[in-house]
Biotite code that builds the C-alpha atoms (Angstrom):
import biotite.structure as struc

atoms = struc.array([
    struc.Atom([-115.741, -16.427, -7.693], chain_id="A", res_id=1, res_name="MET", atom_name="CA", element="C"),
    struc.Atom([-117.942, -13.969, -5.794], chain_id="A", res_id=2, res_name="ASP", atom_name="CA", element="C"),
    struc.Atom([-117.754, -12.841, -2.173], chain_id="A", res_id=3, res_name="LEU", atom_name="CA", element="C"),
    struc.Atom([-120.321, -15.450, -1.085], chain_id="A", res_id=4, res_name="HIS", atom_name="CA", element="C"),
    struc.Atom([-118.157, -18.234, -2.518], chain_id="A", res_id=5, res_name="THR", atom_name="CA", element="C"),
    struc.Atom([-115.056, -16.821, -0.820], chain_id="A", res_id=6, res_name="VAL", atom_name="CA", element="C"),
    struc.Atom([-116.807, -16.869, 2.545], chain_id="A", res_id=7, res_name="TYR", atom_name="CA", element="C"),
    struc.Atom([-118.190, -20.353, 1.903], chain_id="A", res_id=8, res_name="LEU", atom_name="CA", element="C"),
    struc.Atom([-114.705, -21.708, 1.207], chain_id="A", res_id=9, res_name="ILE", atom_name="CA", element="C"),
    struc.Atom([-113.417, -19.882, 4.273], chain_id="A", res_id=10, res_name="SER", atom_name="CA", element="C"),
    struc.Atom([-116.083, -21.587, 6.381], chain_id="A", res_id=11, res_name="GLY", atom_name="CA", element="C"),
    struc.Atom([-115.097, -24.977, 4.983], chain_id="A", res_id=12, res_name="ILE", atom_name="CA", element="C"),
    struc.Atom([-111.462, -24.237, 5.827], chain_id="A", res_id=13, res_name="TYR", atom_name="CA", element="C"),
    struc.Atom([-112.371, -23.307, 9.400], chain_id="A", res_id=14, res_name="LEU", atom_name="CA", element="C"),
    struc.Atom([-114.400, -26.485, 9.951], chain_id="A", res_id=15, res_name="ILE", atom_name="CA", element="C"),
    struc.Atom([-111.694, -28.619, 8.338], chain_id="A", res_id=16, res_name="THR", atom_name="CA", element="C"),
    struc.Atom([-109.069, -26.937, 10.511], chain_id="A", res_id=17, res_name="ALA", atom_name="CA", element="C"),
    struc.Atom([-110.911, -27.934, 13.699], chain_id="A", res_id=18, res_name="ILE", atom_name="CA", element="C"),
    struc.Atom([-111.289, -31.526, 12.511], chain_id="A", res_id=19, res_name="LEU", atom_name="CA", element="C"),
    struc.Atom([-107.625, -31.585, 11.519], chain_id="A", res_id=20, res_name="LEU", atom_name="CA", element="C"),
    struc.Atom([-106.599, -30.303, 14.934], chain_id="A", res_id=21, res_name="LEU", atom_name="CA", element="C"),
    struc.Atom([-108.572, -33.061, 16.672], chain_id="A", res_id=22, res_name="ILE", atom_name="CA", element="C"),
    struc.Atom([-107.079, -35.718, 14.381], chain_id="A", res_id=23, res_name="PHE", atom_name="CA", element="C"),
    struc.Atom([-103.472, -34.552, 14.753], chain_id="A", res_id=24, res_name="LEU", atom_name="CA", element="C"),
    struc.Atom([-103.628, -34.137, 18.531], chain_id="A", res_id=25, res_name="VAL", atom_name="CA", element="C"),
    struc.Atom([-105.665, -37.177, 19.564], chain_id="A", res_id=26, res_name="PHE", atom_name="CA", element="C"),
    struc.Atom([-105.140, -39.739, 16.801], chain_id="A", res_id=27, res_name="ILE", atom_name="CA", element="C"),
    struc.Atom([-101.735, -39.424, 15.122], chain_id="A", res_id=28, res_name="LYS", atom_name="CA", element="C"),
    struc.Atom([-99.348, -36.886, 13.588], chain_id="A", res_id=29, res_name="PRO", atom_name="CA", element="C"),
    struc.Atom([-99.427, -36.114, 9.877], chain_id="A", res_id=30, res_name="ALA", atom_name="CA", element="C"),
    struc.Atom([-97.768, -39.004, 8.041], chain_id="A", res_id=31, res_name="ALA", atom_name="CA", element="C"),
    struc.Atom([-94.858, -37.242, 6.382], chain_id="A", res_id=32, res_name="TYR", atom_name="CA", element="C"),
    struc.Atom([-91.275, -36.508, 7.349], chain_id="A", res_id=33, res_name="GLY", atom_name="CA", element="C"),
    struc.Atom([-90.056, -38.338, 10.445], chain_id="A", res_id=34, res_name="LYS", atom_name="CA", element="C"),
    struc.Atom([-93.565, -39.671, 11.075], chain_id="A", res_id=35, res_name="TYR", atom_name="CA", element="C"),
    struc.Atom([-93.893, -41.368, 7.687], chain_id="A", res_id=36, res_name="LEU", atom_name="CA", element="C"),
    struc.Atom([-94.907, -44.999, 7.939], chain_id="A", res_id=37, res_name="GLU", atom_name="CA", element="C"),
    struc.Atom([-93.482, -47.353, 5.327], chain_id="A", res_id=38, res_name="ASN", atom_name="CA", element="C"),
    struc.Atom([-96.774, -48.607, 3.946], chain_id="A", res_id=39, res_name="THR", atom_name="CA", element="C"),
    struc.Atom([-95.487, -49.227, 0.438], chain_id="A", res_id=40, res_name="GLY", atom_name="CA", element="C"),
    struc.Atom([-98.015, -46.845, -1.134], chain_id="A", res_id=41, res_name="GLY", atom_name="CA", element="C"),
    struc.Atom([-97.383, -44.266, -3.818], chain_id="A", res_id=42, res_name="LEU", atom_name="CA", element="C"),
    struc.Atom([-95.096, -41.417, -2.786], chain_id="A", res_id=43, res_name="ALA", atom_name="CA", element="C"),
    struc.Atom([-93.499, -38.322, -4.292], chain_id="A", res_id=44, res_name="VAL", atom_name="CA", element="C"),
    struc.Atom([-89.882, -37.225, -3.872], chain_id="A", res_id=45, res_name="ASN", atom_name="CA", element="C"),
    struc.Atom([-89.743, -34.831, -0.910], chain_id="A", res_id=46, res_name="GLY", atom_name="CA", element="C"),
    struc.Atom([-88.070, -31.919, -2.719], chain_id="A", res_id=47, res_name="LYS", atom_name="CA", element="C"),
    struc.Atom([-90.317, -32.228, -5.748], chain_id="A", res_id=48, res_name="ILE", atom_name="CA", element="C"),
    struc.Atom([-93.411, -32.511, -3.557], chain_id="A", res_id=49, res_name="ALA", atom_name="CA", element="C"),
    struc.Atom([-92.601, -29.375, -1.562], chain_id="A", res_id=50, res_name="TRP", atom_name="CA", element="C"),
    struc.Atom([-91.839, -27.421, -4.733], chain_id="A", res_id=51, res_name="PHE", atom_name="CA", element="C"),
    struc.Atom([-94.977, -28.430, -6.641], chain_id="A", res_id=52, res_name="ILE", atom_name="CA", element="C"),
    struc.Atom([-97.460, -28.239, -3.769], chain_id="A", res_id=53, res_name="GLN", atom_name="CA", element="C"),
    struc.Atom([-96.344, -24.778, -2.623], chain_id="A", res_id=54, res_name="GLU", atom_name="CA", element="C"),
    struc.Atom([-95.978, -23.357, -6.141], chain_id="A", res_id=55, res_name="LEU", atom_name="CA", element="C"),
    struc.Atom([-99.688, -22.498, -6.721], chain_id="A", res_id=56, res_name="PRO", atom_name="CA", element="C"),
    struc.Atom([-99.634, -20.163, -3.715], chain_id="A", res_id=57, res_name="SER", atom_name="CA", element="C"),
    struc.Atom([-96.850, -18.259, -5.461], chain_id="A", res_id=58, res_name="LEU", atom_name="CA", element="C"),
    struc.Atom([-97.952, -18.397, -9.086], chain_id="A", res_id=59, res_name="VAL", atom_name="CA", element="C"),
    struc.Atom([-101.604, -17.458, -8.505], chain_id="A", res_id=60, res_name="ILE", atom_name="CA", element="C"),
    struc.Atom([-100.925, -14.225, -6.550], chain_id="A", res_id=61, res_name="PRO", atom_name="CA", element="C"),
    struc.Atom([-98.329, -13.255, -9.158], chain_id="A", res_id=62, res_name="LEU", atom_name="CA", element="C"),
    struc.Atom([-100.863, -13.884, -11.915], chain_id="A", res_id=63, res_name="TRP", atom_name="CA", element="C"),
    struc.Atom([-103.467, -11.780, -10.131], chain_id="A", res_id=64, res_name="PHE", atom_name="CA", element="C"),
    struc.Atom([-100.974, -9.005, -9.482], chain_id="A", res_id=65, res_name="LEU", atom_name="CA", element="C"),
    struc.Atom([-99.665, -8.661, -13.027], chain_id="A", res_id=66, res_name="PHE", atom_name="CA", element="C"),
    struc.Atom([-102.465, -9.750, -15.330], chain_id="A", res_id=67, res_name="SER", atom_name="CA", element="C"),
    struc.Atom([-105.786, -9.863, -13.548], chain_id="A", res_id=68, res_name="ASN", atom_name="CA", element="C"),
    struc.Atom([-105.917, -6.866, -11.229], chain_id="A", res_id=69, res_name="THR", atom_name="CA", element="C"),
    struc.Atom([-108.844, -4.440, -11.016], chain_id="A", res_id=70, res_name="PRO", atom_name="CA", element="C"),
    struc.Atom([-108.428, -1.028, -12.641], chain_id="A", res_id=71, res_name="LYS", atom_name="CA", element="C"),
    struc.Atom([-108.094, 0.769, -9.321], chain_id="A", res_id=72, res_name="GLU", atom_name="CA", element="C"),
    struc.Atom([-105.829, -0.994, -6.864], chain_id="A", res_id=73, res_name="ILE", atom_name="CA", element="C"),
    struc.Atom([-104.679, 0.457, -3.534], chain_id="A", res_id=74, res_name="LYS", atom_name="CA", element="C"),
    struc.Atom([-101.179, 0.245, -2.142], chain_id="A", res_id=75, res_name="LEU", atom_name="CA", element="C"),
    struc.Atom([-102.105, -1.632, 1.092], chain_id="A", res_id=76, res_name="PRO", atom_name="CA", element="C"),
    struc.Atom([-103.737, -4.366, -1.003], chain_id="A", res_id=77, res_name="ASN", atom_name="CA", element="C"),
    struc.Atom([-100.627, -4.696, -3.146], chain_id="A", res_id=78, res_name="VAL", atom_name="CA", element="C"),
    struc.Atom([-98.382, -4.830, -0.086], chain_id="A", res_id=79, res_name="LEU", atom_name="CA", element="C"),
    struc.Atom([-100.458, -7.573, 1.520], chain_id="A", res_id=80, res_name="LEU", atom_name="CA", element="C"),
    struc.Atom([-100.391, -9.636, -1.636], chain_id="A", res_id=81, res_name="LEU", atom_name="CA", element="C"),
    struc.Atom([-96.636, -9.106, -1.873], chain_id="A", res_id=82, res_name="CYS", atom_name="CA", element="C"),
    struc.Atom([-96.254, -10.507, 1.652], chain_id="A", res_id=83, res_name="LEU", atom_name="CA", element="C"),
    struc.Atom([-97.815, -13.735, 0.433], chain_id="A", res_id=84, res_name="ILE", atom_name="CA", element="C"),
    struc.Atom([-95.603, -13.739, -2.644], chain_id="A", res_id=85, res_name="ILE", atom_name="CA", element="C"),
    struc.Atom([-92.404, -13.233, -0.648], chain_id="A", res_id=86, res_name="VAL", atom_name="CA", element="C"),
    struc.Atom([-93.367, -15.991, 1.775], chain_id="A", res_id=87, res_name="HIS", atom_name="CA", element="C"),
    struc.Atom([-94.028, -18.503, -0.992], chain_id="A", res_id=88, res_name="TYR", atom_name="CA", element="C"),
    struc.Atom([-90.905, -17.558, -2.924], chain_id="A", res_id=89, res_name="ILE", atom_name="CA", element="C"),
    struc.Atom([-89.080, -19.038, 0.042], chain_id="A", res_id=90, res_name="HIS", atom_name="CA", element="C"),
    struc.Atom([-91.492, -21.932, 0.567], chain_id="A", res_id=91, res_name="ARG", atom_name="CA", element="C"),
    struc.Atom([-91.583, -23.024, -3.074], chain_id="A", res_id=92, res_name="ALA", atom_name="CA", element="C"),
    struc.Atom([-88.287, -21.925, -4.608], chain_id="A", res_id=93, res_name="CYS", atom_name="CA", element="C"),
    struc.Atom([-85.758, -21.956, -1.764], chain_id="A", res_id=94, res_name="ILE", atom_name="CA", element="C"),
    struc.Atom([-86.789, -24.230, 1.106], chain_id="A", res_id=95, res_name="TYR", atom_name="CA", element="C"),
    struc.Atom([-87.368, -27.425, -0.953], chain_id="A", res_id=96, res_name="PRO", atom_name="CA", element="C"),
    struc.Atom([-83.825, -27.315, -2.297], chain_id="A", res_id=97, res_name="PHE", atom_name="CA", element="C"),
    struc.Atom([-82.313, -26.900, 1.162], chain_id="A", res_id=98, res_name="LEU", atom_name="CA", element="C"),
    struc.Atom([-83.816, -30.187, 2.351], chain_id="A", res_id=99, res_name="ILE", atom_name="CA", element="C"),
    struc.Atom([-81.183, -32.842, 3.001], chain_id="A", res_id=100, res_name="ARG", atom_name="CA", element="C"),
    struc.Atom([-82.212, -36.468, 2.924], chain_id="A", res_id=101, res_name="GLY", atom_name="CA", element="C"),
    struc.Atom([-85.917, -35.725, 3.197], chain_id="A", res_id=102, res_name="GLY", atom_name="CA", element="C"),
    struc.Atom([-88.344, -38.604, 3.071], chain_id="A", res_id=103, res_name="LYS", atom_name="CA", element="C"),
    struc.Atom([-90.869, -38.928, 0.218], chain_id="A", res_id=104, res_name="PRO", atom_name="CA", element="C"),
    struc.Atom([-94.375, -37.529, 0.557], chain_id="A", res_id=105, res_name="PHE", atom_name="CA", element="C"),
    struc.Atom([-97.366, -39.909, 0.533], chain_id="A", res_id=106, res_name="PRO", atom_name="CA", element="C"),
    struc.Atom([-99.388, -39.206, -2.598], chain_id="A", res_id=107, res_name="ILE", atom_name="CA", element="C"),
    struc.Atom([-102.523, -38.434, -0.551], chain_id="A", res_id=108, res_name="GLU", atom_name="CA", element="C"),
    struc.Atom([-100.793, -35.752, 1.524], chain_id="A", res_id=109, res_name="ALA", atom_name="CA", element="C"),
    struc.Atom([-99.177, -34.322, -1.595], chain_id="A", res_id=110, res_name="PHE", atom_name="CA", element="C"),
    struc.Atom([-102.460, -34.037, -3.512], chain_id="A", res_id=111, res_name="LEU", atom_name="CA", element="C"),
    struc.Atom([-104.228, -32.524, -0.501], chain_id="A", res_id=112, res_name="PHE", atom_name="CA", element="C"),
    struc.Atom([-101.494, -29.899, -0.209], chain_id="A", res_id=113, res_name="ALA", atom_name="CA", element="C"),
    struc.Atom([-101.697, -29.069, -3.932], chain_id="A", res_id=114, res_name="VAL", atom_name="CA", element="C"),
    struc.Atom([-105.465, -28.555, -3.738], chain_id="A", res_id=115, res_name="VAL", atom_name="CA", element="C"),
    struc.Atom([-105.204, -26.535, -0.534], chain_id="A", res_id=116, res_name="PHE", atom_name="CA", element="C"),
    struc.Atom([-102.474, -24.213, -1.863], chain_id="A", res_id=117, res_name="CYS", atom_name="CA", element="C"),
    struc.Atom([-104.277, -23.743, -5.174], chain_id="A", res_id=118, res_name="THR", atom_name="CA", element="C"),
    struc.Atom([-107.644, -22.855, -3.665], chain_id="A", res_id=119, res_name="VAL", atom_name="CA", element="C"),
    struc.Atom([-106.133, -20.758, -0.901], chain_id="A", res_id=120, res_name="ASN", atom_name="CA", element="C"),
    struc.Atom([-103.844, -18.864, -3.269], chain_id="A", res_id=121, res_name="GLY", atom_name="CA", element="C"),
    struc.Atom([-106.811, -17.978, -5.456], chain_id="A", res_id=122, res_name="TYR", atom_name="CA", element="C"),
    struc.Atom([-109.085, -17.110, -2.547], chain_id="A", res_id=123, res_name="MET", atom_name="CA", element="C"),
    struc.Atom([-106.591, -14.868, -0.735], chain_id="A", res_id=124, res_name="GLN", atom_name="CA", element="C"),
    struc.Atom([-105.550, -13.071, -3.942], chain_id="A", res_id=125, res_name="SER", atom_name="CA", element="C"),
    struc.Atom([-109.102, -12.541, -5.161], chain_id="A", res_id=126, res_name="TYR", atom_name="CA", element="C"),
    struc.Atom([-110.357, -11.194, -1.855], chain_id="A", res_id=127, res_name="HIS", atom_name="CA", element="C"),
    struc.Atom([-107.391, -8.885, -1.271], chain_id="A", res_id=128, res_name="ILE", atom_name="CA", element="C"),
    struc.Atom([-107.538, -7.305, -4.731], chain_id="A", res_id=129, res_name="LEU", atom_name="CA", element="C"),
    struc.Atom([-111.289, -7.196, -5.365], chain_id="A", res_id=130, res_name="TYR", atom_name="CA", element="C"),
    struc.Atom([-113.035, -6.912, -1.992], chain_id="A", res_id=131, res_name="TYR", atom_name="CA", element="C"),
    struc.Atom([-110.672, -5.775, 0.767], chain_id="A", res_id=132, res_name="ALA", atom_name="CA", element="C"),
    struc.Atom([-110.670, -2.104, 1.726], chain_id="A", res_id=133, res_name="ASP", atom_name="CA", element="C"),
    struc.Atom([-108.128, -1.236, 4.405], chain_id="A", res_id=134, res_name="TYR", atom_name="CA", element="C"),
    struc.Atom([-108.357, 2.539, 4.320], chain_id="A", res_id=135, res_name="GLY", atom_name="CA", element="C"),
    struc.Atom([-105.710, 5.044, 5.312], chain_id="A", res_id=136, res_name="GLU", atom_name="CA", element="C"),
    struc.Atom([-105.261, 3.716, 8.859], chain_id="A", res_id=137, res_name="ASN", atom_name="CA", element="C"),
    struc.Atom([-103.884, 0.408, 7.623], chain_id="A", res_id=138, res_name="TRP", atom_name="CA", element="C"),
    struc.Atom([-100.295, 1.697, 7.786], chain_id="A", res_id=139, res_name="PHE", atom_name="CA", element="C"),
    struc.Atom([-100.668, 2.514, 11.482], chain_id="A", res_id=140, res_name="ASN", atom_name="CA", element="C"),
    struc.Atom([-101.174, -1.103, 12.514], chain_id="A", res_id=141, res_name="LYS", atom_name="CA", element="C"),
    struc.Atom([-98.292, -2.546, 14.583], chain_id="A", res_id=142, res_name="PRO", atom_name="CA", element="C"),
    struc.Atom([-95.771, -4.955, 13.092], chain_id="A", res_id=143, res_name="HIS", atom_name="CA", element="C"),
    struc.Atom([-93.924, -7.489, 15.165], chain_id="A", res_id=144, res_name="PHE", atom_name="CA", element="C"),
    struc.Atom([-90.452, -9.016, 14.776], chain_id="A", res_id=145, res_name="LEU", atom_name="CA", element="C"),
    struc.Atom([-89.105, -12.266, 16.205], chain_id="A", res_id=146, res_name="PHE", atom_name="CA", element="C"),
    struc.Atom([-85.880, -14.259, 16.139], chain_id="A", res_id=147, res_name="GLY", atom_name="CA", element="C"),
    struc.Atom([-83.737, -16.787, 17.972], chain_id="A", res_id=148, res_name="GLY", atom_name="CA", element="C"),
    struc.Atom([-86.787, -18.605, 19.241], chain_id="A", res_id=149, res_name="MET", atom_name="CA", element="C"),
    struc.Atom([-85.228, -22.065, 19.198], chain_id="A", res_id=150, res_name="PHE", atom_name="CA", element="C"),
    struc.Atom([-83.706, -21.162, 22.560], chain_id="A", res_id=151, res_name="THR", atom_name="CA", element="C"),
    struc.Atom([-87.191, -21.221, 24.009], chain_id="A", res_id=152, res_name="TYR", atom_name="CA", element="C"),
    struc.Atom([-89.293, -23.572, 21.863], chain_id="A", res_id=153, res_name="VAL", atom_name="CA", element="C"),
    struc.Atom([-88.750, -26.710, 19.800], chain_id="A", res_id=154, res_name="SER", atom_name="CA", element="C"),
    struc.Atom([-91.075, -25.555, 17.039], chain_id="A", res_id=155, res_name="GLY", atom_name="CA", element="C"),
    struc.Atom([-89.630, -22.088, 16.485], chain_id="A", res_id=156, res_name="ALA", atom_name="CA", element="C"),
    struc.Atom([-90.190, -22.334, 12.728], chain_id="A", res_id=157, res_name="ASN", atom_name="CA", element="C"),
    struc.Atom([-93.820, -23.300, 13.288], chain_id="A", res_id=158, res_name="PHE", atom_name="CA", element="C"),
    struc.Atom([-94.292, -20.559, 15.877], chain_id="A", res_id=159, res_name="PHE", atom_name="CA", element="C"),
    struc.Atom([-92.796, -18.057, 13.444], chain_id="A", res_id=160, res_name="GLY", atom_name="CA", element="C"),
    struc.Atom([-95.101, -19.072, 10.618], chain_id="A", res_id=161, res_name="GLU", atom_name="CA", element="C"),
    struc.Atom([-98.152, -19.030, 12.880], chain_id="A", res_id=162, res_name="MET", atom_name="CA", element="C"),
    struc.Atom([-97.167, -15.583, 14.137], chain_id="A", res_id=163, res_name="LEU", atom_name="CA", element="C"),
    struc.Atom([-96.572, -14.440, 10.573], chain_id="A", res_id=164, res_name="GLU", atom_name="CA", element="C"),
    struc.Atom([-100.002, -15.463, 9.337], chain_id="A", res_id=165, res_name="TRP", atom_name="CA", element="C"),
    struc.Atom([-101.689, -14.183, 12.486], chain_id="A", res_id=166, res_name="THR", atom_name="CA", element="C"),
    struc.Atom([-100.185, -10.798, 11.714], chain_id="A", res_id=167, res_name="GLY", atom_name="CA", element="C"),
    struc.Atom([-101.334, -11.159, 8.141], chain_id="A", res_id=168, res_name="PHE", atom_name="CA", element="C"),
    struc.Atom([-104.879, -11.939, 9.305], chain_id="A", res_id=169, res_name="ALA", atom_name="CA", element="C"),
    struc.Atom([-104.883, -8.895, 11.577], chain_id="A", res_id=170, res_name="LEU", atom_name="CA", element="C"),
    struc.Atom([-103.670, -6.718, 8.716], chain_id="A", res_id=171, res_name="ALA", atom_name="CA", element="C"),
    struc.Atom([-106.068, -8.160, 6.148], chain_id="A", res_id=172, res_name="ALA", atom_name="CA", element="C"),
    struc.Atom([-108.934, -8.305, 8.689], chain_id="A", res_id=173, res_name="TRP", atom_name="CA", element="C"),
    struc.Atom([-111.057, -10.633, 6.591], chain_id="A", res_id=174, res_name="SER", atom_name="CA", element="C"),
    struc.Atom([-112.774, -13.989, 6.917], chain_id="A", res_id=175, res_name="ILE", atom_name="CA", element="C"),
    struc.Atom([-110.565, -15.645, 4.233], chain_id="A", res_id=176, res_name="PRO", atom_name="CA", element="C"),
    struc.Atom([-107.365, -14.535, 5.962], chain_id="A", res_id=177, res_name="SER", atom_name="CA", element="C"),
    struc.Atom([-108.782, -15.710, 9.312], chain_id="A", res_id=178, res_name="LEU", atom_name="CA", element="C"),
    struc.Atom([-109.677, -19.084, 7.811], chain_id="A", res_id=179, res_name="ALA", atom_name="CA", element="C"),
    struc.Atom([-106.195, -19.545, 6.379], chain_id="A", res_id=180, res_name="PHE", atom_name="CA", element="C"),
    struc.Atom([-104.552, -18.503, 9.661], chain_id="A", res_id=181, res_name="THR", atom_name="CA", element="C"),
    struc.Atom([-106.689, -20.824, 11.782], chain_id="A", res_id=182, res_name="VAL", atom_name="CA", element="C"),
    struc.Atom([-106.055, -23.690, 9.374], chain_id="A", res_id=183, res_name="PHE", atom_name="CA", element="C"),
    struc.Atom([-102.306, -23.029, 9.487], chain_id="A", res_id=184, res_name="THR", atom_name="CA", element="C"),
    struc.Atom([-102.257, -22.914, 13.302], chain_id="A", res_id=185, res_name="CYS", atom_name="CA", element="C"),
    struc.Atom([-104.314, -26.091, 13.618], chain_id="A", res_id=186, res_name="CYS", atom_name="CA", element="C"),
    struc.Atom([-101.966, -27.857, 11.225], chain_id="A", res_id=187, res_name="ASN", atom_name="CA", element="C"),
    struc.Atom([-98.604, -26.587, 12.522], chain_id="A", res_id=188, res_name="LEU", atom_name="CA", element="C"),
    struc.Atom([-99.411, -26.443, 16.243], chain_id="A", res_id=189, res_name="GLY", atom_name="CA", element="C"),
    struc.Atom([-99.747, -30.227, 16.671], chain_id="A", res_id=190, res_name="PRO", atom_name="CA", element="C"),
    struc.Atom([-96.650, -30.665, 14.476], chain_id="A", res_id=191, res_name="ARG", atom_name="CA", element="C"),
    struc.Atom([-94.622, -28.649, 16.976], chain_id="A", res_id=192, res_name="ALA", atom_name="CA", element="C"),
    struc.Atom([-96.001, -30.711, 19.863], chain_id="A", res_id=193, res_name="LEU", atom_name="CA", element="C"),
    struc.Atom([-95.062, -33.951, 18.095], chain_id="A", res_id=194, res_name="HIS", atom_name="CA", element="C"),
    struc.Atom([-91.570, -32.633, 17.320], chain_id="A", res_id=195, res_name="HIS", atom_name="CA", element="C"),
    struc.Atom([-91.075, -31.611, 20.950], chain_id="A", res_id=196, res_name="HIS", atom_name="CA", element="C"),
    struc.Atom([-92.131, -35.045, 22.179], chain_id="A", res_id=197, res_name="ARG", atom_name="CA", element="C"),
    struc.Atom([-89.914, -36.708, 19.578], chain_id="A", res_id=198, res_name="TYR", atom_name="CA", element="C"),
    struc.Atom([-86.813, -34.702, 20.589], chain_id="A", res_id=199, res_name="TYR", atom_name="CA", element="C"),
    struc.Atom([-87.388, -35.308, 24.299], chain_id="A", res_id=200, res_name="LYS", atom_name="CA", element="C"),
    struc.Atom([-87.625, -39.056, 23.703], chain_id="A", res_id=201, res_name="GLU", atom_name="CA", element="C"),
    struc.Atom([-84.616, -39.172, 21.379], chain_id="A", res_id=202, res_name="LYS", atom_name="CA", element="C"),
    struc.Atom([-82.148, -36.934, 23.252], chain_id="A", res_id=203, res_name="PHE", atom_name="CA", element="C"),
    struc.Atom([-81.526, -37.440, 26.969], chain_id="A", res_id=204, res_name="GLU", atom_name="CA", element="C"),
    struc.Atom([-79.872, -34.040, 27.327], chain_id="A", res_id=205, res_name="ASP", atom_name="CA", element="C"),
    struc.Atom([-82.648, -32.114, 25.597], chain_id="A", res_id=206, res_name="TYR", atom_name="CA", element="C"),
    struc.Atom([-83.203, -28.808, 27.488], chain_id="A", res_id=207, res_name="PRO", atom_name="CA", element="C"),
    struc.Atom([-85.740, -29.301, 30.260], chain_id="A", res_id=208, res_name="LYS", atom_name="CA", element="C"),
    struc.Atom([-86.994, -25.730, 30.182], chain_id="A", res_id=209, res_name="THR", atom_name="CA", element="C"),
    struc.Atom([-87.637, -25.592, 26.450], chain_id="A", res_id=210, res_name="ARG", atom_name="CA", element="C"),
    struc.Atom([-91.316, -25.538, 25.496], chain_id="A", res_id=211, res_name="LYS", atom_name="CA", element="C"),
    struc.Atom([-92.915, -26.979, 22.371], chain_id="A", res_id=212, res_name="ALA", atom_name="CA", element="C"),
    struc.Atom([-94.509, -24.005, 20.655], chain_id="A", res_id=213, res_name="LEU", atom_name="CA", element="C"),
    struc.Atom([-95.174, -20.941, 22.803], chain_id="A", res_id=214, res_name="ILE", atom_name="CA", element="C"),
    struc.Atom([-92.268, -19.601, 24.920], chain_id="A", res_id=215, res_name="PRO", atom_name="CA", element="C"),
    struc.Atom([-92.664, -20.246, 28.677], chain_id="A", res_id=216, res_name="PHE", atom_name="CA", element="C"),
    struc.Atom([-96.256, -21.477, 28.196], chain_id="A", res_id=217, res_name="ILE", atom_name="CA", element="C"),
    struc.Atom([-96.776, -24.479, 25.904], chain_id="A", res_id=218, res_name="LEU", atom_name="CA", element="C"),
])
């Protein structure tokens, strides 16, 4: 994979993200979890699906880091790649096994997620280690913390992940990281809106002042 291919895939991700946003907002929410329709099609156990589909985004960066790195590798690049690794240790190895009574994943959504995580894991790792150059000023960039956001928004977990990857994109400052961040926001943003609507319809005493995704705004 060369830099041209990385940017081409990033462009595809950005276009797909916009189409996904339109679909999820104006047509219907993603058909998994509480929005799964019982169509009788093929499905994968929820825990197994989460574990397998997220695993490539963990294994591929680890493989790059320990067996396929360039001869000269800079500390900021390693730290950025480690951020991805830490995130997907939780997503692949911890979160799936904390799920209680999760619904099965439709096979189409599962396969899409596997392909996305595989390509994205390779693209992010390759660009960070072989092309990114952050220089000495990288360590002076601000870092932001957040917590207790469920007091203010229904989709605090989604807001946190979007904020996390936005910070990652600012730190990486590359087209691939931007593509991944935009795709993540376009996928998780509508999910938070659907969750908020679902909770308001289901619970009469749901807090009136709580927003869906962005505190005090949306």
